[in-house]
C-alpha positions as CSV (number, residue, x, y, z in Angstrom):
1,M,20.8,-71.3,70.7
2,W,19.4,-71.9,74.2
3,K,20.9,-74.6,76.4
4,I,19.0,-73.7,79.5
5,A,15.4,-74.5,80.2
6,S,12.8,-71.8,81.0
7,P,12.4,-71.7,84.8
8,A,8.6,-71.7,84.3
9,F,6.8,-74.8,85.3
10,N,10.0,-76.3,86.8
11,G,11.6,-76.4,83.3
12,R,8.9,-78.7,82.1
13,Y,8.8,-77.1,78.6
14,G,12.5,-76.6,78.2
15,A,13.2,-73.7,75.9
16,P,10.1,-73.6,73.6
17,H,9.8,-71.8,70.3
18,G,9.6,-68.0,70.8
19,V,11.0,-68.0,74.3
20,D,13.8,-65.7,73.0
21,I,11.4,-62.9,71.9
22,G,11.0,-61.2,75.3
23,P,14.7,-61.2,76.1
24,S,15.5,-60.0,72.6
25,M,13.4,-56.9,73.4
26,N,15.0,-56.6,76.9
27,D,11.7,-57.8,78.5
28,I,11.8,-60.6,81.1
29,R,8.3,-60.2,82.5
30,N,7.0,-63.1,80.5
31,G,6.2,-66.2,82.6
32,L,8.5,-68.4,80.5
33,N,11.5,-66.2,81.1
34,G,11.0,-64.9,84.7
35,P,12.7,-62.0,86.4
36,T,15.9,-63.7,87.5
37,A,19.4,-62.2,87.5
38,E,20.5,-64.7,84.9
39,N,17.6,-63.8,82.6
40,L,18.3,-60.1,83.1
41,L,21.9,-60.7,81.9
42,L,20.7,-62.7,78.9
43,A,18.2,-60.1,78.0
44,G,20.9,-57.4,78.1
45,Q,23.1,-59.5,75.8
46,L,20.4,-60.4,73.3
47,S,18.8,-56.9,73.0
48,S,22.2,-55.2,72.8
49,A,23.2,-57.5,69.9
50,W,20.0,-56.7,68.1
51,V,20.2,-52.9,68.7
52,S,23.8,-52.8,67.5
53,F,23.0,-54.9,64.5
54,A,20.0,-52.7,63.6
55,A,22.1,-49.6,64.0
56,T,25.3,-50.6,62.3
57,G,24.9,-54.0,60.6
58,N,27.3,-55.5,63.2
59,P,26.0,-57.2,66.4
60,N,29.2,-56.6,68.3
61,N,28.7,-54.5,71.5
62,P,30.1,-54.0,75.0
63,K,27.7,-56.6,76.5
64,T,28.8,-59.6,74.4
65,P,32.1,-61.3,73.5
66,Q,33.6,-60.5,70.1
67,W,31.4,-62.0,67.4
68,P,33.3,-62.6,64.1
69,A,31.4,-62.2,60.9
70,Y,29.7,-65.3,59.6
71,T,31.4,-67.2,56.8
72,L,30.5,-70.6,55.4
73,P,33.8,-72.2,56.2
74,A,33.7,-71.2,59.9
75,R,29.9,-70.8,60.5
76,T,30.7,-68.8,63.6
77,T,27.5,-68.5,65.8
78,M,27.1,-66.7,69.1
79,V,25.8,-69.1,71.7
80,F,24.0,-67.1,74.3
81,E,23.9,-68.3,77.9
82,G,22.2,-66.7,80.9
83,D,25.5,-66.6,82.7
84,S,27.4,-64.0,80.6
85,S,30.7,-65.7,81.3
86,R,29.5,-68.7,79.2
87,T,28.2,-66.7,76.2
88,A,30.7,-67.2,73.4
89,A,31.1,-67.3,69.7
90,Q,31.5,-70.9,68.5
91,A,32.5,-72.3,65.2
92,D,29.7,-74.4,63.7
93,P,28.2,-75.4,67.1
94,R,25.6,-77.8,65.8
95,K,27.7,-79.2,63.0
96,E,26.5,-82.8,63.4
97,F,22.9,-81.8,63.5
98,R,23.3,-79.6,60.4
99,E,25.1,-82.3,58.5
100,Y,22.5,-84.9,59.4
101,W,19.7,-82.8,57.9
102,A,21.8,-81.8,54.9
103,A,22.2,-85.4,54.0
104,R,18.4,-86.0,54.1
């Protein structure tokens, strides 16, 4: 889940759909991501989680905090932030949003 806006166009478009693809492949050359130190950290975290998950079935790796296995009761989700000190596993981080749509 992205909480920071893309630096492109002064943040005008926020974090549009697909803006995570480049960093997931450890690529920050795209105009919506930009080659900043924060985006480089984020790209390292995202791509390391994907590589670890692809290799082992477990996204845990040295570049991210401990990521507990997902269960329905906890719904633990890794919330990636550009500043690696803010990236953290959170229990059901968008609970209200999820419950709103489940009731529809």
